[in-house]
Steps between C-alpha positions, in 0.01 A plus 500: 500500500430656163754722327200698369372569849845617615493779241147621573438790736188499718395788722266425792327800657413454868663290771214326682403133480420522128813690397739293707334180379541597134855626552613188685374259237632698204841543668520123553431456128792723406316815398659840557226612737486828691240574764418868561356575846366848574566467873820476696490118510315222316188348644233761444237518772610181674870576533541649847787715627673625817411814693768750598513316833565168330155347550333302224180638349304424185202619299256259661521132588452242223388142556586193293203270458492126441426532123818707434659199330735697273630729775564199725683331212717812463578497872616139468717588199659790691566262792382748760270464801310828533164383632329431830307179550132500399317747724147544628317829464212685663240761411386779728219754490416780748308230690811288550621169358286384207682216324796268550642290219667162553791355305273343239754248367522345849130406493327222303454623145136555403362580155513873439349716644391285796830520686510879478150532645521225763854543634511880518412606854237774481442656841185701427376434147182284518495174305191606307691798362786276392253277318386798294832476310402170335324652194819698433671172410335516158692818414826337614428208266394732218805725532781295344759781453438502124487821301127451450442456875704808584304711251168369633570558869734800491227761450320384814609616846579247768220639715249453218624144448454403866159667511389324180587159643322562831796536736367628832581854609678363809717260300591771251588753769684262732672267253503588132562873517787457751658256252466759225645781712821305567503288180402748228559804727161667441136471613265275304327775306840597358621149406448309179294184549739319263805595707310410817417150377854446375656614827258309727540180301880514482569587863211336684256277314681297232653257753472472876868575568528807273450749785802371692773764505862559599676832553853626450724482807607857420441738214452342158787716378745354752374143502427440131592785266857551623611139437295496180673813367836340579399196294391727213836679506686167496290394200608817315193718557553872549280680754509881505323697774383863487414469129155643435387419146365801312448374144563229244651534154293334227600419142217360289325261737797415724652669800872556457580685820380600846557857622583595860536879495831548309589128484392268220512121534489318169261205491395212281203448733343682796300362791297742711462372857365805682173565676210693352607834648856465371379387159269799469793734571711335231215519249442868581860577397505283188338610175588160353299313762220754488465434129344161581146478635584208727757712688278807509228288660727416792417850626150369577644267763547601861693416814440511874667684789679295767629609840763290680559571870761324714499561876758410763328473841648508848367163617419148390139451393343159455369488143327162451566472125789651302280627213164670542250666265255761626169639374216722610717782633456706181242431230738504206836408654643163594805457720727229632741474790794267548701388802854551372649351817349170382569542127835679460829362631625855558233568761468158662701603809379862509416601860181673383243434229550584133175512305434578134163654408409536133197690368359438151281752318645742751370816330377667819821430695786555260511880534480507881813588694694228680365582847140467382573174320671344803208600723252329265715189480530476880124544538422228248756255644363552852152415373629166370732412789456702820868467604595749228332769710776483763793518258697808401649560156878537523571506126301495177520489122219630280515437126242663273447324167260694280363312199713200590299184428279395212132591513294234326203729448186396312559532127879513530568174316450652154777753572760256630788404275587147388857373517539535123441858387448640150872587492693200373753500783329668799367258760309562823511338842361572844204415720266722295546363150274246329613139519336161530716336767247566776738617773482828690716760672873426536471159337323649197764772470780240505318272254439785254869590520587146393233512229648825366847344500361210298349741247840668463667164439236406244528839332880523488588133475741312726473365851274267695152611603437545872309213659184655647313278743121510447261548788367182656218346296140560599358225717301235311157622607586856394626374162176304452282797594693724260460249217124482565477878515684540168270243341188687606648824370577348161143368475366839601706681238375265229131558567480849653576838341814668632356822637617487861759743625836331564 
């Protein structure tokens, strides 16, 4: 442990995966690190809390997919056991069951994407429609998560991409758009093609087993963040809740302090680990941040409304799979429902059914009153599983989350911030910043927190860099196809004028 690091003060703004990840590593390296969380407890959107009646609720359910190598490594380091076993999932439409997914790692491994297409159990989607996805493989090979690839694909919508590569209308409507509505939280015409390719490849198509998922056996706050925060405190980290950052103090090109109303926290380095909506609020209050074009441009980014509904029902209902995604009920809204009796220890012996229903891109629902929302939820659930029609709601929790999750809209990439900003000692982390790791969602947030911690260590001197596990390598045939594709592009650039739009 470096004596230099022990004297350096680092302020981390935001207590989600990114902020806690950065704080934990820096505290272990002996830095005087303080995390400022605007809410009443660390964890951000995934924390969870208790109702007045003592029941656990949270701002939506979050899965942990097979490629989350760094989060799983953290869980091992914390020596906790928060997860279910690998679970199967289903998809429903107003016509009933559409898709069931197996546990892919239990089946013979086939070269990607054969396993995904052959092992997934489509109930209604004709094989000829599934075949229409094959030309799309070129774009997955061509999109290599590089800056150049992001700039080339980001101005195209996902819908335009699928249309360009000849995906059938049925396949788009029944498969790809449902993935977008619950993966990028918006319909295809509102999603960047670059983000779409990155998300689809990471979660589904890079390797057969990538879609396998586990869930927390309770809220993430109780199962993971609480023991993690205890570890951070033991390592010397200081976590302060109810501290909403309003400004930063800048001298020359360095931040020297972080302002929370009438409190000032001195800092040798600052890591921002908040979502887009929170970052925009901080920028709006800070003339120092507004002085830089890169921070002003963050105001061009957007976020998406989420609605989380938890119902306690008066009877047991047989729900075949614990996690379920739904599409076709509303044109621009995706939703999921979860059997919490199967997933959460707290509800395993509940006499009735506890079900979580989460809506993404919930613009048309978020301002309805609770009675109207519950009626819609009951109607939709009954359409999927008829037994819900006989059940009565005996308790409920409705959480409205306006502008809560990142919107990867077409053209947004140019306005996203990198980890290293133009300020010498301000660093960024979160699921919406630019990085080259290739991960998504919670894993990306955690990875960028570690990357920001490493930048602090490099900038201030002292301490060991965090070990960040890379994503699993591309399979050999994908590597070969990408090498061939790059070769053709280099030849093309050498003999053709560069007049095409990126």
